[in-house]
C-alpha positions as CSV (number, residue, x, y, z in Angstrom):
1,X,122.0,157.4,-35.4
2,X,121.5,158.4,-31.8
3,X,118.5,157.3,-29.8
4,X,117.2,160.9,-29.7
5,X,117.5,161.1,-33.5
6,X,115.6,157.8,-33.7
7,X,112.9,159.2,-31.5
8,X,112.4,162.4,-33.4
9,X,112.7,160.7,-36.8
10,X,109.1,159.5,-36.8
11,X,107.6,163.0,-37.2
12,X,107.4,162.7,-41.0
13,X,105.3,159.6,-40.7
14,X,103.0,161.1,-38.1
15,X,102.4,164.3,-40.2
16,X,101.9,162.3,-43.4
17,X,99.4,159.9,-41.8
18,X,97.4,162.8,-40.2
19,X,97.3,164.6,-43.5
20,X,96.1,161.4,-45.3
21,X,93.4,160.9,-42.7
22,X,92.2,164.5,-43.0
23,X,92.0,164.1,-46.8
24,X,89.6,161.2,-46.9
25,X,86.2,161.8,-48.4
26,X,83.0,159.7,-48.6
27,X,82.8,157.2,-51.5
28,X,79.9,158.0,-53.7
29,X,78.8,154.3,-53.9
30,X,78.5,153.9,-50.1
31,X,75.3,152.2,-49.0
32,X,73.4,153.6,-46.1
33,X,73.7,151.9,-42.7
34,X,70.2,150.4,-42.5
35,X,70.5,148.8,-46.0
36,X,73.2,146.5,-44.6
37,X,70.4,144.6,-42.8
38,X,69.4,143.1,-46.1
39,X,72.9,141.8,-47.0
40,X,73.0,138.1,-47.8
41,X,76.1,136.4,-46.5
42,X,77.0,132.7,-46.3
43,X,76.1,130.9,-43.1
44,X,74.6,134.1,-41.6
45,X,71.5,133.5,-39.4
46,X,70.7,137.1,-38.8
47,X,72.1,140.6,-39.6
48,X,70.9,143.9,-38.1
49,X,72.3,147.3,-38.9
50,X,71.6,150.3,-36.7
51,X,72.7,153.9,-37.1
52,X,74.1,155.2,-33.8
53,X,74.3,158.9,-33.1
54,X,77.3,160.3,-31.2
55,X,77.0,160.1,-27.4
56,X,73.9,158.0,-27.6
57,X,75.2,154.4,-27.1
58,X,76.9,153.0,-24.0
59,X,78.3,149.5,-24.6
60,X,76.5,146.9,-22.4
61,X,78.1,144.8,-19.7
62,X,81.5,146.5,-19.6
63,X,82.4,147.3,-16.0
64,X,84.0,150.7,-15.7
65,X,82.9,151.8,-19.2
66,X,80.1,154.2,-18.4
67,X,80.7,157.0,-21.0
68,X,78.8,156.7,-24.3
69,X,80.8,156.3,-27.5
70,X,81.6,159.9,-28.5
71,X,81.3,159.4,-32.3
72,X,78.5,158.4,-34.7
73,X,78.8,154.9,-36.3
74,X,76.9,152.2,-38.0
75,X,76.5,149.2,-35.7
76,X,76.2,145.9,-37.5
77,X,75.3,142.8,-35.5
78,X,75.7,139.4,-37.2
79,X,75.1,135.8,-36.1
80,X,76.9,133.1,-38.0
81,X,75.9,129.4,-37.7
82,X,75.7,127.9,-35.2
83,X,76.0,130.7,-32.6
84,X,79.0,133.0,-33.5
85,X,78.1,136.6,-32.7
86,X,80.0,139.3,-34.5
87,X,79.7,143.1,-34.3
88,X,81.1,145.4,-37.0
89,X,81.3,149.2,-36.2
90,X,81.6,151.5,-39.1
91,X,82.4,155.3,-38.8
92,X,80.8,157.6,-41.3
93,X,82.4,157.4,-44.8
94,X,83.8,160.9,-44.5
95,X,85.6,160.0,-41.3
96,X,86.9,156.5,-42.2
97,X,90.6,156.1,-42.3
98,X,90.3,153.3,-45.0
99,X,91.6,150.7,-42.5
100,X,90.0,147.8,-40.8
101,X,91.1,146.8,-37.3
102,X,89.8,143.6,-35.7
103,X,89.8,143.4,-31.9
104,X,90.7,140.3,-29.9
105,X,89.1,138.9,-26.8
106,X,90.3,137.6,-23.4
107,X,90.2,134.3,-21.5
108,X,87.5,132.0,-22.8
109,X,86.0,135.0,-24.6
110,X,82.2,134.7,-24.8
111,X,81.7,138.5,-25.1
112,X,82.1,141.2,-27.6
113,X,85.1,143.4,-26.9
114,X,83.1,146.6,-26.7
115,X,85.7,148.8,-25.1
116,X,88.2,148.0,-27.8
117,X,85.6,148.6,-30.5
118,X,84.8,152.0,-29.0
119,X,88.5,152.9,-28.9
120,X,89.0,151.9,-32.5
121,X,85.9,153.5,-34.0
122,X,86.6,156.7,-32.1
123,X,90.3,156.8,-33.2
124,X,92.5,159.9,-32.7
125,X,93.9,162.8,-34.6
126,X,96.6,160.7,-36.2
127,X,95.1,157.3,-36.9
128,X,91.6,158.5,-37.8
129,X,88.6,156.3,-37.2
130,X,88.8,152.6,-38.0
131,X,86.2,150.2,-39.2
132,X,86.4,147.6,-36.5
133,X,85.0,144.2,-35.5
134,X,84.8,141.7,-32.6
135,X,83.4,138.3,-32.0
136,X,82.2,136.3,-28.9
137,X,83.9,133.3,-30.6
138,X,80.7,131.2,-30.7
139,X,79.4,131.0,-27.2
140,X,78.2,133.3,-24.4
141,X,80.5,133.7,-21.4
142,X,77.6,133.1,-18.9
143,X,74.6,130.8,-18.7
144,X,74.5,127.2,-17.6
145,X,72.9,125.5,-20.6
146,X,74.9,123.3,-22.9
147,X,77.3,125.4,-25.0
148,X,77.3,128.3,-22.6
149,X,80.3,129.5,-20.6
150,X,78.9,128.8,-17.2
151,X,77.8,125.2,-17.9
152,X,79.1,122.4,-15.7
153,X,79.9,124.7,-12.8
154,X,82.6,126.5,-14.8
155,X,84.3,129.4,-12.9
156,X,85.9,131.2,-15.8
157,X,83.6,130.7,-18.8
158,X,85.1,127.5,-20.1
159,X,82.0,125.4,-19.6
160,X,80.9,125.6,-23.2
161,X,83.4,122.9,-24.1
162,X,81.6,120.1,-22.3
163,X,78.1,118.8,-22.9
164,X,76.6,118.3,-19.4
165,X,74.2,115.6,-20.7
166,X,76.9,113.2,-21.5
167,X,80.3,114.7,-20.5
168,X,81.4,114.7,-24.1
169,X,83.4,117.5,-25.6
170,X,81.5,120.0,-27.8
171,X,84.2,119.7,-30.5
172,X,82.5,122.1,-32.9
173,X,82.3,124.9,-30.3
174,X,85.9,124.4,-29.3
175,X,86.9,124.8,-33.0
176,X,84.8,127.9,-33.3
177,X,86.5,129.3,-30.2
178,X,89.9,128.4,-31.4
179,X,89.9,129.5,-35.0
180,X,86.7,129.4,-37.1
181,X,85.0,132.4,-35.4
182,X,88.1,134.6,-36.1
183,X,88.1,133.9,-39.8
184,X,84.3,134.2,-40.1
185,X,84.4,137.6,-38.3
186,X,87.1,138.7,-40.7
187,X,85.4,137.6,-43.9
188,X,82.0,139.0,-42.8
189,X,83.5,142.3,-41.6
190,X,85.3,142.8,-44.9
191,X,82.1,142.1,-46.8
192,X,80.2,144.6,-44.7
193,X,82.9,147.2,-45.1
194,X,82.8,146.8,-48.9
195,X,79.0,147.1,-49.0
196,X,78.9,150.2,-46.8
197,X,81.8,152.2,-48.2
198,X,81.6,150.9,-51.8
199,X,85.3,149.7,-51.6
200,X,87.5,147.4,-49.6
201,X,89.7,148.6,-46.9
202,X,93.2,149.6,-47.9
203,X,94.8,147.7,-44.9
204,X,93.6,145.2,-42.4
205,X,95.0,145.0,-38.9
206,X,94.6,142.7,-35.8
207,X,94.9,144.1,-32.3
208,X,94.7,142.0,-29.2
209,X,96.4,140.8,-26.0
210,X,96.3,137.5,-24.1
211,X,93.6,135.4,-25.8
212,X,93.5,138.2,-28.3
213,X,97.2,137.7,-28.9
214,X,96.7,134.0,-29.5
215,X,93.9,134.8,-31.9
216,X,96.2,137.1,-33.9
217,X,98.7,134.3,-34.2
218,X,96.0,131.8,-35.2
219,X,95.1,134.2,-38.0
220,X,98.8,134.4,-39.2
221,X,99.2,130.6,-39.1
222,X,95.9,129.4,-40.5
223,X,94.6,132.4,-42.6
224,X,97.8,134.2,-43.5
225,X,96.1,136.6,-46.0
226,X,93.4,137.9,-43.7
227,X,95.6,140.7,-42.1
228,X,98.4,142.9,-43.3
229,X,99.6,143.6,-39.8
230,X,99.0,141.9,-36.4
231,X,99.7,143.3,-33.0
232,X,99.7,140.4,-30.5
233,X,100.4,140.9,-26.8
234,X,101.1,138.2,-24.2
235,X,99.9,135.6,-26.6
236,X,98.0,132.7,-25.2
237,X,99.5,130.4,-27.8
238,X,100.9,127.0,-26.6
239,X,97.4,126.8,-25.1
240,X,97.4,123.1,-24.7
241,X,100.5,123.3,-22.5
242,X,100.6,126.6,-20.7
243,X,96.9,126.4,-19.5
244,X,97.4,123.1,-17.6
245,X,100.8,124.4,-16.4
246,X,99.0,127.3,-14.7
247,X,97.9,124.9,-12.0
248,X,101.5,123.9,-11.2
249,X,102.1,126.6,-8.6
250,X,99.1,125.6,-6.6
251,X,100.0,121.9,-7.0
252,X,103.6,122.2,-5.8
253,X,102.5,124.1,-2.7
254,X,99.9,121.5,-2.0
255,X,102.4,118.6,-2.4
256,X,105.5,120.2,-0.8
257,X,103.9,122.3,2.0
258,X,100.4,120.8,2.4
259,X,98.9,124.2,2.2
260,X,99.3,127.5,0.2
261,X,102.2,129.7,1.1
262,X,100.7,132.9,2.4
263,X,100.4,135.9,0.1
264,X,102.4,138.0,2.6
265,X,105.3,135.6,2.4
266,X,105.1,135.4,-1.4
267,X,105.1,139.2,-1.6
268,X,108.2,139.2,0.5
269,X,109.8,136.7,-1.9
270,X,109.1,138.9,-4.9
271,X,110.5,141.9,-3.2
272,X,113.7,140.1,-2.2
273,X,114.2,138.8,-5.7
274,X,113.8,142.3,-7.1
275,X,116.3,143.7,-4.6
276,X,118.8,141.0,-5.3
277,X,118.6,141.3,-9.1
278,X,117.5,144.8,-9.8
279,X,121.1,146.2,-10.2
280,X,122.3,143.5,-12.7
281,X,121.7,146.0,-15.6
282,X,123.6,148.8,-13.8
283,X,120.4,150.7,-12.8
284,X,118.5,150.5,-9.6
285,X,114.9,151.1,-10.7
286,X,112.8,148.4,-9.0
287,X,112.8,146.3,-12.2
288,X,114.6,143.1,-13.1
289,X,115.7,143.9,-16.7
290,X,116.2,140.2,-17.7
291,X,114.9,137.7,-15.2
292,X,116.9,134.9,-16.9
293,X,119.9,136.4,-15.3
294,X,118.4,136.4,-11.8
295,X,119.5,133.5,-9.8
296,X,118.1,134.5,-6.4
297,X,117.7,131.5,-4.1
298,X,114.5,131.7,-2.0
299,X,116.2,129.6,0.7
300,X,118.0,132.8,1.7
301,X,114.6,133.7,3.3
302,X,114.3,130.5,5.4
303,X,113.6,131.3,9.0
304,X,116.7,131.4,11.2
305,X,119.1,132.1,8.4
306,X,121.2,135.2,8.6
307,X,119.4,138.0,6.8
308,X,116.1,136.2,6.7
309,X,113.0,138.4,7.5
310,X,112.0,138.7,11.2
311,X,108.6,140.2,10.5
312,X,106.8,136.9,10.1
313,X,107.4,136.5,6.4
314,X,110.4,134.2,6.6
315,X,109.9,130.8,4.9
316,X,109.9,127.2,6.0
317,X,112.4,125.1,4.0
318,X,109.5,123.4,2.2
319,X,108.0,126.8,1.3
320,X,111.3,127.8,-0.3
321,X,111.4,124.5,-2.2
322,X,107.9,125.3,-3.6
323,X,108.9,128.8,-4.7
324,X,111.9,127.3,-6.6
325,X,109.6,124.8,-8.3
326,X,107.2,127.6,-9.3
327,X,110.0,129.6,-10.9
328,X,111.4,126.5,-12.5
329,X,108.1,125.6,-14.1
330,X,106.1,122.4,-14.5
331,X,108.1,119.2,-14.5
332,X,107.3,115.5,-15.1
333,X,107.6,112.5,-12.8
334,X,111.4,112.3,-13.4
335,X,112.0,116.0,-13.5
336,X,111.6,116.3,-17.3
337,X,110.6,119.7,-18.7
338,X,106.9,120.2,-19.3
339,X,106.5,124.0,-19.4
340,X,108.0,127.3,-18.2
341,X,107.3,128.9,-14.9
342,X,106.8,132.4,-13.4
343,X,109.8,134.7,-13.5
344,X,111.5,136.2,-10.5
345,X,109.9,139.6,-9.8
346,X,106.5,138.5,-11.1
347,X,103.5,138.5,-8.6
348,X,102.5,135.1,-7.3
349,X,98.9,136.4,-6.8
350,X,97.7,135.2,-10.2
351,X,98.7,131.5,-10.2
352,X,99.7,130.9,-6.5
353,X,96.9,132.8,-5.0
354,X,95.2,132.0,-1.6
355,X,92.7,133.5,0.8
356,X,93.6,135.7,3.7
357,X,92.1,133.2,6.1
358,X,94.2,131.4,8.7
359,X,95.3,128.9,7.5
360,X,95.0,130.2,3.9
361,X,92.8,128.4,1.4
362,X,94.2,127.8,-2.1
363,X,92.5,129.9,-4.9
364,X,93.7,128.4,-8.2
365,X,93.4,130.5,-11.3
366,X,89.8,129.8,-12.6
367,X,90.8,129.4,-16.3
368,X,93.2,126.5,-15.5
369,X,90.6,125.0,-13.2
370,X,88.0,124.9,-16.0
371,X,90.5,123.4,-18.3
372,X,91.5,120.6,-15.9
373,X,87.9,119.8,-14.8
374,X,86.0,120.2,-18.1
375,X,88.5,120.0,-20.9
376,X,91.1,117.4,-19.7
377,X,89.2,115.3,-17.3
378,X,85.7,115.9,-18.7
379,X,84.4,115.6,-15.2
380,X,82.7,118.6,-13.4
381,X,83.4,116.9,-10.0
382,X,87.1,116.5,-10.5
383,X,89.1,117.7,-7.5
384,X,92.5,119.2,-8.4
385,X,93.9,118.5,-4.9
386,X,93.9,114.8,-5.7
387,X,96.6,115.4,-8.3
388,X,100.1,114.0,-7.8
389,X,103.2,114.7,-9.8
390,X,102.5,111.5,-11.8
391,X,98.8,112.3,-12.5
392,X,99.7,115.9,-13.2
393,X,102.0,114.8,-16.0
394,X,99.4,112.4,-17.3
395,X,96.8,115.2,-17.4
396,X,99.3,117.5,-19.1
397,X,100.0,114.9,-21.8
398,X,96.2,114.4,-22.2
399,X,95.8,118.1,-22.8
400,X,98.5,118.0,-25.5
401,X,96.9,115.0,-27.2
402,X,93.4,116.4,-27.1
403,X,93.9,120.1,-27.9
404,X,97.3,120.7,-29.5
405,X,96.0,120.4,-33.1
406,X,92.9,122.5,-32.5
407,X,94.2,125.3,-30.3
408,X,97.9,124.9,-29.7
409,X,98.5,127.9,-32.1
410,X,102.2,127.2,-32.3
411,X,102.9,126.3,-35.9
412,X,106.3,127.9,-36.5
413,X,106.0,127.7,-40.3
414,X,105.0,131.3,-41.3
415,X,106.0,131.0,-45.0
416,X,102.6,131.9,-46.2
417,X,102.2,134.9,-43.9
418,X,105.6,136.2,-44.9
419,X,104.8,135.6,-48.6
420,X,101.6,137.6,-48.3
421,X,103.5,140.6,-47.0
422,X,102.2,140.3,-43.4
423,X,103.9,142.0,-40.5
424,X,103.7,141.0,-36.9
425,X,104.7,142.8,-33.6
426,X,104.5,140.6,-30.5
427,X,105.1,141.9,-27.0
428,X,105.2,140.2,-23.6
429,X,105.8,141.5,-20.1
430,X,108.6,139.9,-18.1
431,X,106.5,140.0,-14.9
432,X,103.4,138.6,-16.5
433,X,101.6,136.8,-13.7
434,X,99.3,134.7,-15.8
435,X,101.0,133.7,-19.1
436,X,104.6,132.5,-18.8
437,X,106.9,134.9,-20.7
438,X,109.4,132.3,-21.8
439,X,106.6,130.7,-23.8
440,X,106.8,133.7,-26.2
441,X,110.5,133.3,-26.5
442,X,110.2,129.6,-27.0
443,X,107.8,130.1,-29.9
444,X,109.9,132.9,-31.4
445,X,113.0,130.7,-31.4
446,X,111.0,128.0,-33.2
447,X,109.9,130.5,-35.8
448,X,113.5,131.6,-36.3
449,X,114.6,128.0,-36.8
450,X,111.7,127.2,-39.2
451,X,111.9,130.4,-41.3
452,X,115.5,130.9,-42.3
453,X,117.1,132.5,-39.3
454,X,116.8,135.6,-37.3
455,X,117.6,138.2,-40.0
456,X,115.0,136.8,-42.3
457,X,112.3,136.5,-39.6
458,X,112.8,140.0,-38.4
459,X,111.8,141.1,-41.9
460,X,108.2,140.3,-40.9
461,X,108.1,139.3,-37.2
462,X,109.5,141.1,-34.1
463,X,109.2,140.2,-30.5
464,X,109.5,142.9,-27.7
465,X,110.0,141.7,-24.1
466,X,108.9,144.3,-21.6
467,X,110.8,144.5,-18.3
468,X,108.5,145.0,-15.3
469,X,105.3,144.7,-17.2
470,X,102.5,142.5,-15.9
471,X,99.9,140.7,-18.0
472,X,99.2,143.0,-21.0
473,X,99.8,146.2,-19.0
474,X,100.6,147.5,-15.5
475,X,103.6,146.7,-13.3
476,X,106.7,148.4,-11.9
477,X,108.3,149.0,-15.3
478,X,107.7,151.3,-18.2
479,X,104.6,149.6,-19.5
480,X,102.8,152.1,-21.8
481,X,103.7,152.0,-25.5
482,X,100.3,152.2,-27.0
483,X,99.7,148.5,-26.9
484,X,96.3,146.9,-27.0
485,X,93.8,148.8,-24.9
486,X,96.3,151.4,-23.8
487,X,96.2,155.1,-24.8
488,X,99.8,156.1,-25.8
489,X,101.5,159.0,-24.2
490,X,102.5,160.3,-27.6
491,X,101.0,159.7,-31.1
492,X,104.1,158.6,-32.9
493,X,105.5,155.2,-34.0
494,X,108.1,155.1,-31.2
495,X,105.5,155.5,-28.4
496,X,102.5,153.9,-30.1
497,X,102.7,150.2,-31.2
498,X,99.7,150.6,-33.4
499,X,101.4,153.4,-35.4
500,X,104.6,151.4,-35.4
501,X,102.8,148.5,-37.0
502,X,101.1,150.8,-39.5
503,X,104.4,152.4,-40.4
504,X,106.0,148.9,-41.0
505,X,103.1,147.7,-43.1
506,X,102.4,150.9,-45.1
507,X,105.9,152.3,-45.4
508,X,108.2,149.4,-44.9
509,X,109.9,150.9,-41.9
510,X,110.5,148.2,-39.3
511,X,110.4,149.1,-35.6
512,X,114.0,149.0,-34.3
513,X,112.8,150.0,-30.9
514,X,109.7,151.2,-29.0
515,X,109.7,153.8,-26.2
516,X,107.8,152.7,-23.1
517,X,106.6,155.1,-20.4
518,X,105.6,154.3,-16.8
519,X,101.8,154.5,-16.2
520,X,99.8,156.6,-13.9
521,X,99.8,154.1,-11.1
522,X,103.5,153.7,-11.2
523,X,104.4,155.3,-7.9
524,X,102.2,152.7,-6.1
525,X,103.6,149.8,-8.1
526,X,107.3,150.7,-7.7
527,X,108.4,152.0,-4.3
528,X,112.1,151.7,-5.3
529,X,111.7,154.1,-8.2
530,X,108.4,156.0,-7.8
531,X,109.6,158.7,-10.2
532,X,108.3,158.3,-13.8
533,X,110.8,157.0,-16.3
534,X,111.0,155.8,-19.9
535,X,112.8,152.8,-21.4
536,X,113.5,151.6,-24.9
537,X,112.0,148.2,-25.8
538,X,114.3,146.3,-28.1
539,X,113.5,143.6,-30.6
540,X,114.5,140.2,-29.1
541,X,117.2,139.0,-28.6
542,X,118.4,142.5,-28.0
543,X,117.7,144.3,-24.7
544,X,118.1,147.8,-23.3
545,X,121.3,148.7,-21.6
546,X,122.2,152.0,-19.8
547,X,125.0,153.8,-21.5
548,X,126.5,154.8,-18.1
549,X,125.9,158.5,-18.5
550,X,123.0,160.9,-18.3
551,X,119.6,160.6,-16.6
552,X,118.7,156.9,-16.1
553,X,115.0,157.8,-16.1
554,X,115.3,158.9,-19.8
555,X,115.2,156.3,-22.5
556,X,117.6,158.3,-24.6
557,X,120.4,157.2,-22.3
558,X,119.9,153.5,-23.1
559,X,120.9,151.5,-26.1
560,X,119.7,148.2,-27.5
561,X,122.4,145.6,-27.2
562,X,122.7,141.9,-27.9
563,X,124.1,139.4,-30.3
564,X,122.4,139.7,-33.7
565,X,122.8,136.1,-34.7
566,X,120.5,133.3,-35.7
567,X,119.2,131.5,-32.6
568,X,118.5,128.0,-34.0
């Protein structure tokens, strides 16, 4: 089958789904919204249900979200012991698509994902309107009291983990954040759905990126029967290792250079790496298709060398050494592997950031700072600049020992999830500037090894690596395929990952490729190829390859290639 035939072959699913949504009617047994306030549910402290008219409710505390929710819905607010806040939004029975979609959070959470709830309950002409839910995972993102995200001088909301009275870990709140709140939200939401509509949902889905991606994977590993389909982007699994490893870029600059490498120099390094490796796939498009094949040496930019920049962005030898170590990833005292690094072509501004002052001041990523100070060291006054390679490795090992079991989220045994009929689509951008992409490949390969090989795993789990996509979205590549929080360019299973997952779960048609499109900001993000283009996204270990003929901006002129063998 040609690529064009594959692209057009989804129309039957789209038409059938739209017809089924249009045919839904209100169940006669549905309770009214306000009656839900009297529901009695285990461990629930409070429950309040409010009928919301269309265009009358603007979600609170969401920067940039100023428009009211355009549809009517029943808003159910639930608090589960000790402090897990949950919201369930229910469209009118006549408009419900008979599906439940839970929405994941980000970072240390601490807030309801209002924008995602609004997107799900509003729906579209193909998917219809979802019953949807979100949780703050058991703590508020702000506030400085014990159990609140801003406690202990936290910079990113991770302060809830440490009791400021005694510098002891709030282990119960950590468990709530890691897993318990997710299952509680799911169970409570399903109970509310059944009470309101008089019947259970036909299908349950998870949708999230970053922490939301990790949350989806935690559900698959610990509560495999909660969801029929899970869409998990840039998953923050391997939490106990990748979070401390996020400090590595700042550390190596501090140890090797004695100060941050300026952002102008690091931007020049990224541009040089893209220029050197862009054409490895046969297409010059401002994107490194597979950074694992890029072996650009930053020492080529050392001042005085032939071809080095003369505009003030050339590197000192120690700066080039630091860049190499950032790309290589965190290492132990004797050079042993600890975790993966940033990929060539990814921005350094997330994990190797600094101020514009002269000299620049290091600006470590706040999430990793909270983890080192409050989770690992349990000391709000801990100074990361005192770390050496030896003490970094010790702290890294401490993080594993303390937190792997509770939040590592990397159990490769998915036997129960597979047996329950669950389906999983994972995606990760190759230029993710916050969560190391090879961590997703690392975990996928462990899943393959633990579950009978690649062919068997791809019956229920597919990983799509996205060239040129940053953290969850954005970047120089084709980065719109209807993933979490992104409105697709076309409502069909090739261009919309949500519909691709539904088609897999409900019709048994697995996604052999997704079609990604550049976003509206593309011209500014990709000066090499400012013209819009599309690319196929291929299930790992396959990747897209230009067929050598036709317009290289059209995904139809690419094919998915790669060895279809078991990677053990």
